[in-house]
C-alpha angles and dihedrals in degrees: 000000000000113000097223097055118103111257123234124191114202113194117199090025095163093066125093094260094039093054093053092046089053089053094047098044096043091064089070111010141045104262129198109196114204121194137154092234131030110258134196108290096175091119091054103040094106092041109103090186095071130074124181120218120187108216141144109215092213080084128057120254133203118203128171095227133091111214124212090212134015116198114197109209095157112134141147118190144168092284094057123106091241097053103157115124090241092059093045094051092043092054098041101038116019094057094055097092091055092050089052090050089053090051099045096112110102091227092059121095114207115209113191116198104215128166142240083239085089087079092058110190109022109237101181137038093240120051123196135165091279098049117127126262122231137169098348119188119228095278092053093046095050092045090052091049089050091051092050093046093051097043092049094049103033125037094184094074137126109203112192119196104206128198120206111332116218105215129178095238123118090245103110104169094093151074102032095242094049090057090048091050092051093048093049091047087057092045094244120162113246144196111218126188129222100002094188097050116108119240136193102150097128141096136162131222088248089059089052089050092049090053095047090048090063091057099055097085099019111128098202124033129181100221120206145089119318137179107233110198139127120288126236105032115221133198117276095237089055090055091049093049091049092053093046091051093048093056096032083233127186093212116139115215127209113194121209130182119236135185090224113112118245101203128215113215115225111226098181095107097057090044093051103036100036098024090231125142117190125207119279121262092255093048093051091051091046092050092048095049090049096047 
């Protein structure tokens, strides 16, 4: 690794989001990839900008390197193999003090990847950073605890509440749109709810990278909690038609109305406070389908 390159620590690097962030950041920065278990680094073997460190953050770590940015991707959720509440809480909460210790240098920016799951049951059509919480499942509760712990103990923090993340992995059960894309690609017939509702609840790891990249040399940062979603929500049926056209799919779609709220995530705060405009909903989907 070259000494003059900015240093990025990616915690939870073995996960779907962490892997892609390692790939994106290591093209330009010196990346230290932290994970509990050694994962397949075949794609990175020739990359001199990436170093793997096996570590479980339930234990403290000492490393002779000051990172410019730490990105916390660590998460355990209901879909994980170890899905007991004890394991989920242990992963999401008990390791927080050691992450803070790693980020104690004043020059280090801590970016915590949280989730819109903190809101639980969506109560209004438009969700912003101040929207109410109700009936969270275990992922949302532990993410909210993590947010509170970090914000109380570290002021220099960027807390990103992410909607569904479209990754390149073969896992197609989640988020909702990724499953839909896979089904349409394979010309499956689908039932879709609320065709006329607007939607922008998506992001990709590359979008997260692009945002973090703007912070590396930024002299003044307004730290805080931000919703990080696509701009310019579009109607669900327009998204479906766009995907069908892209794949020339033979899928037949049946649309049904539902009382369940399809939220639109307000991105005004991150645009105003951090002067950052993400891609539009359509552009993110277009980029993902073409990648």
